[in-house]
Structure formats: structure tokens, C-alpha cells
VODREN-32329 format. One record per residue (C-alpha): z, y, x; residue in three letters. Coordinates in steps of 0.5 Angstrom, whole numbers, plus 500, padded with zeros to 3 digits. Layout:
<nodes>
+-----+-----+-----+------+
|   Z |   Y |   X | sero |
+-----+-----+-----+------+
|   Z |   Y |   X |  ALA |
...
+-----+-----+-----+------+
</nodes>
This chain:
<nodes>
+-----+-----+-----+------+
|   Z |   Y |   X | sero |
+-----+-----+-----+------+
| 098 | 517 | 889 |  UNK |
| 104 | 517 | 894 |  UNK |
| 108 | 511 | 894 |  UNK |
| 116 | 512 | 894 |  UNK |
| 117 | 505 | 898 |  UNK |
| 113 | 508 | 904 |  UNK |
| 117 | 511 | 909 |  UNK |
| 111 | 514 | 912 |  UNK |
| 109 | 518 | 907 |  UNK |
| 102 | 516 | 907 |  UNK |
| 098 | 515 | 900 |  UNK |
| 099 | 509 | 896 |  UNK |
| 097 | 507 | 889 |  UNK |
| 104 | 506 | 885 |  UNK |
| 103 | 500 | 881 |  UNK |
| 105 | 500 | 873 |  UNK |
| 111 | 496 | 874 |  UNK |
| 114 | 499 | 880 |  UNK |
| 120 | 502 | 879 |  UNK |
| 121 | 510 | 877 |  UNK |
| 124 | 512 | 884 |  UNK |
| 121 | 517 | 888 |  UNK |
| 121 | 520 | 896 |  UNK |
| 125 | 527 | 896 |  UNK |
| 125 | 531 | 903 |  UNK |
| 131 | 535 | 900 |  UNK |
| 135 | 538 | 894 |  UNK |
| 138 | 544 | 895 |  UNK |
| 141 | 550 | 891 |  UNK |
| 138 | 557 | 893 |  UNK |
| 135 | 564 | 890 |  UNK |
| 128 | 563 | 886 |  UNK |
| 123 | 567 | 890 |  UNK |
| 118 | 565 | 887 |  UNK |
| 114 | 565 | 880 |  UNK |
| 117 | 570 | 873 |  UNK |
| 124 | 566 | 875 |  UNK |
| 124 | 570 | 881 |  UNK |
| 131 | 572 | 883 |  UNK |
| 134 | 567 | 879 |  UNK |
| 139 | 562 | 881 |  UNK |
| 136 | 555 | 882 |  UNK |
| 137 | 548 | 884 |  UNK |
| 130 | 546 | 888 |  UNK |
| 128 | 538 | 889 |  UNK |
| 123 | 538 | 893 |  UNK |
| 119 | 531 | 893 |  UNK |
| 114 | 528 | 899 |  UNK |
| 108 | 528 | 901 |  UNK |
| 101 | 531 | 900 |  UNK |
| 095 | 530 | 898 |  UNK |
| 092 | 537 | 901 |  UNK |
| 092 | 540 | 908 |  UNK |
| 092 | 548 | 906 |  UNK |
| 092 | 552 | 913 |  UNK |
| 097 | 558 | 910 |  UNK |
| 102 | 551 | 908 |  UNK |
| 110 | 553 | 910 |  UNK |
| 112 | 546 | 908 |  UNK |
| 109 | 540 | 912 |  UNK |
| 116 | 537 | 914 |  UNK |
| 115 | 534 | 907 |  UNK |
| 108 | 531 | 908 |  UNK |
| 111 | 525 | 911 |  UNK |
| 119 | 522 | 911 |  UNK |
| 124 | 523 | 905 |  UNK |
| 128 | 519 | 902 |  UNK |
| 127 | 514 | 896 |  UNK |
| 132 | 516 | 890 |  UNK |
| 133 | 513 | 884 |  UNK |
| 132 | 519 | 878 |  UNK |
| 140 | 518 | 876 |  UNK |
| 142 | 520 | 883 |  UNK |
| 137 | 526 | 882 |  UNK |
| 140 | 528 | 876 |  UNK |
| 148 | 527 | 878 |  UNK |
| 147 | 531 | 885 |  UNK |
| 144 | 537 | 881 |  UNK |
| 148 | 537 | 875 |  UNK |
| 153 | 539 | 882 |  UNK |
| 150 | 546 | 882 |  UNK |
| 152 | 548 | 875 |  UNK |
| 144 | 551 | 874 |  UNK |
| 140 | 553 | 868 |  UNK |
| 133 | 553 | 872 |  UNK |
| 131 | 547 | 877 |  UNK |
| 125 | 547 | 880 |  UNK |
| 121 | 540 | 881 |  UNK |
| 117 | 543 | 888 |  UNK |
| 114 | 539 | 894 |  UNK |
| 109 | 537 | 898 |  UNK |
| 105 | 536 | 892 |  UNK |
| 110 | 533 | 887 |  UNK |
| 105 | 530 | 882 |  UNK |
| 103 | 526 | 888 |  UNK |
| 108 | 521 | 886 |  UNK |
| 107 | 518 | 879 |  UNK |
| 115 | 517 | 878 |  UNK |
| 115 | 526 | 878 |  UNK |
| 112 | 525 | 870 |  UNK |
| 119 | 521 | 869 |  UNK |
| 124 | 525 | 873 |  UNK |
| 120 | 532 | 869 |  UNK |
| 122 | 529 | 863 |  UNK |
| 129 | 527 | 865 |  UNK |
| 130 | 533 | 869 |  UNK |
| 128 | 537 | 860 |  UNK |
| 131 | 532 | 857 |  UNK |
| 139 | 534 | 860 |  UNK |
| 137 | 541 | 858 |  UNK |
| 134 | 545 | 863 |  UNK |
| 130 | 550 | 864 |  UNK |
| 124 | 546 | 868 |  UNK |
| 119 | 548 | 872 |  UNK |
| 114 | 545 | 876 |  UNK |
| 110 | 548 | 882 |  UNK |
| 103 | 544 | 883 |  UNK |
| 097 | 545 | 887 |  UNK |
| 092 | 544 | 882 |  UNK |
| 089 | 538 | 885 |  UNK |
| 091 | 533 | 880 |  UNK |
| 091 | 532 | 873 |  UNK |
| 097 | 536 | 869 |  UNK |
| 096 | 532 | 862 |  UNK |
| 102 | 528 | 863 |  UNK |
| 107 | 533 | 864 |  UNK |
| 112 | 535 | 859 |  UNK |
| 110 | 540 | 855 |  UNK |
| 117 | 544 | 856 |  UNK |
| 116 | 544 | 864 |  UNK |
| 113 | 551 | 866 |  UNK |
| 107 | 550 | 870 |  UNK |
| 105 | 554 | 876 |  UNK |
| 099 | 552 | 879 |  UNK |
| 097 | 554 | 886 |  UNK |
| 089 | 554 | 886 |  UNK |
| 086 | 554 | 892 |  UNK |
| 082 | 560 | 895 |  UNK |
| 078 | 559 | 900 |  UNK |
| 082 | 561 | 906 |  UNK |
| 087 | 556 | 904 |  UNK |
| 081 | 551 | 907 |  UNK |
| 081 | 546 | 900 |  UNK |
| 078 | 550 | 895 |  UNK |
| 074 | 544 | 893 |  UNK |
| 080 | 541 | 890 |  UNK |
| 081 | 545 | 885 |  UNK |
| 081 | 540 | 878 |  UNK |
| 078 | 546 | 874 |  UNK |
| 079 | 543 | 868 |  UNK |
| 087 | 543 | 869 |  UNK |
| 086 | 551 | 867 |  UNK |
| 084 | 548 | 859 |  UNK |
| 090 | 545 | 859 |  UNK |
| 095 | 552 | 861 |  UNK |
| 099 | 555 | 855 |  UNK |
| 102 | 562 | 855 |  UNK |
| 109 | 560 | 858 |  UNK |
| 105 | 557 | 865 |  UNK |
| 103 | 561 | 871 |  UNK |
| 097 | 561 | 876 |  UNK |
| 099 | 563 | 883 |  UNK |
| 093 | 564 | 888 |  UNK |
| 095 | 565 | 896 |  UNK |
| 091 | 571 | 898 |  UNK |
| 089 | 570 | 906 |  UNK |
| 084 | 576 | 906 |  UNK |
| 079 | 581 | 902 |  UNK |
| 074 | 576 | 902 |  UNK |
| 079 | 571 | 898 |  UNK |
| 082 | 577 | 894 |  UNK |
| 074 | 577 | 892 |  UNK |
| 074 | 570 | 890 |  UNK |
| 080 | 571 | 886 |  UNK |
| 078 | 577 | 882 |  UNK |
| 072 | 572 | 879 |  UNK |
| 075 | 567 | 878 |  UNK |
| 081 | 571 | 873 |  UNK |
| 075 | 574 | 870 |  UNK |
| 071 | 568 | 869 |  UNK |
| 075 | 564 | 867 |  UNK |
| 080 | 570 | 862 |  UNK |
| 086 | 567 | 866 |  UNK |
| 090 | 573 | 865 |  UNK |
| 089 | 570 | 857 |  UNK |
| 091 | 564 | 858 |  UNK |
| 098 | 566 | 862 |  UNK |
| 101 | 570 | 867 |  UNK |
| 097 | 570 | 874 |  UNK |
| 101 | 571 | 880 |  UNK |
| 097 | 574 | 886 |  UNK |
| 101 | 573 | 893 |  UNK |
| 099 | 576 | 899 |  UNK |
| 099 | 570 | 906 |  UNK |
| 104 | 573 | 911 |  UNK |
| 102 | 574 | 917 |  UNK |
| 094 | 575 | 915 |  UNK |
| 094 | 580 | 909 |  UNK |
| 098 | 586 | 908 |  UNK |
| 102 | 586 | 902 |  UNK |
| 100 | 594 | 901 |  UNK |
| 094 | 592 | 902 |  UNK |
| 093 | 587 | 897 |  UNK |
| 097 | 592 | 892 |  UNK |
| 092 | 597 | 893 |  UNK |
| 086 | 593 | 891 |  UNK |
| 089 | 590 | 885 |  UNK |
| 090 | 598 | 883 |  UNK |
| 083 | 600 | 884 |  UNK |
| 081 | 594 | 880 |  UNK |
| 086 | 595 | 875 |  UNK |
| 087 | 587 | 875 |  UNK |
| 091 | 584 | 870 |  UNK |
| 096 | 581 | 875 |  UNK |
| 102 | 581 | 877 |  UNK |
| 103 | 582 | 885 |  UNK |
| 108 | 577 | 888 |  UNK |
| 113 | 577 | 894 |  UNK |
| 116 | 572 | 896 |  UNK |
| 123 | 574 | 896 |  UNK |
| 127 | 567 | 899 |  UNK |
| 123 | 570 | 907 |  UNK |
| 125 | 576 | 906 |  UNK |
| 132 | 574 | 905 |  UNK |
| 132 | 568 | 909 |  UNK |
| 126 | 568 | 914 |  UNK |
| 123 | 561 | 914 |  UNK |
| 130 | 557 | 914 |  UNK |
| 129 | 551 | 911 |  UNK |
| 132 | 549 | 905 |  UNK |
| 132 | 556 | 902 |  UNK |
+-----+-----+-----+------+
</nodes>
């Protein structure tokens, strides 16, 4: 777990009596660039800290630092954006124990809530109203061994599985995982090309060639704004 009281953001253990505060890297209003809600106006809550170090990570600035916030102040800021959709992301949001409380509070406030999680931590305690976007790690990520495959049995039809494809070897691994666990029968599955590295057109051709029951996803926010932070 990440201790929200730690300025460094280094891993720590949260005790049962800790106040429900979270360390937040940023809160911003943007267009959803990933998942099945791509294109929707969305408020994003980026929590600080992550136990993984994927080779392609584009949010390493969220590993440490951030600001300790009460859930009530987070809700007040989100309300100002007048949105229907809220996405809790990271880092790895579930590394902070109070993320569970935040997700519940957002659902209770009437938002449609999604959680972007690596799949390396147990999702069993996540509020069932939340759309869980499970970002399974391919060999190219360098974190394949961190996948907690027992999470797959907890997925429902409203959830989503995402895999970032670094190259054709990653694609073959992902296709095998898809078939071995019948992922497409559990929930929608999205393949996203790592850029630069895996040309989107090549990934599209592989999907067509193999008749895979997946959706090709390209990060819309990067098409619109490039690598701009807070977008």
C-alpha cells in the first residue's frame, strides 16, 4: 500500500485506524481517451503511487509526491466540472487503501465511475457499481509476473480488460491469454498499441488476420494533445 501521509510516496502499510485521506497527483477535466467511454467528457482523479514500473509508463510523475486530500474536498472539486463520468486512475489507485472509500463515495454521489487498475492488486473490494478497467501486463511491459490472474474470475460484463501491445510477440501472448481464459466472454477486451513501437496499422492487421474478438484502441487524448500533462 501507499501511505498518503508520506511525502515521498514510497510504499508503506496503512493501518486500520488511518483517516480516509488520499495522496492525489492531479484532478483534471478532459476527454476520455481510452476504454469504451472514449470521447466522453470526464473528470479524472490521478492518485499517487504505483508498485509497478512498466517499460512504457507515461505517468511516472505520479509515482511520488502529490497532495494529501480528504475525500470531501475531492468530491467538491469534481462537482465543479459538471460531468457524468469520473475516472480514478494513477499510478496504481488501489495501492492506496482509501481508494475503495473514494470509489464508493463517487458512486453514492451519482457519477458513472471507472477505475483504471493494473490488475496486480486484488479488485474484490471495489464497489460493484464501478467499471473496472483491468490493464493486464504483457511481457513487453516488464511486469508480466505481477498479473494477479485470480482477478479475471471477478470480472463482470460491465468491466473491461486492456492490454498494451509492444510488438508481435506481445500480441501472440495476449491472443493466447484471451483464448485460454475466454476473456471476451467475460467482458469487452481492448488491445492498444504502444507508441512508438507497435504501429497501429500492423496491430489492426493481426487482429483481422486472426479474427480476434477484441476492440482496437488508440489513445485519443494523445491524438488531440500529445503528451501534455493533465489531458
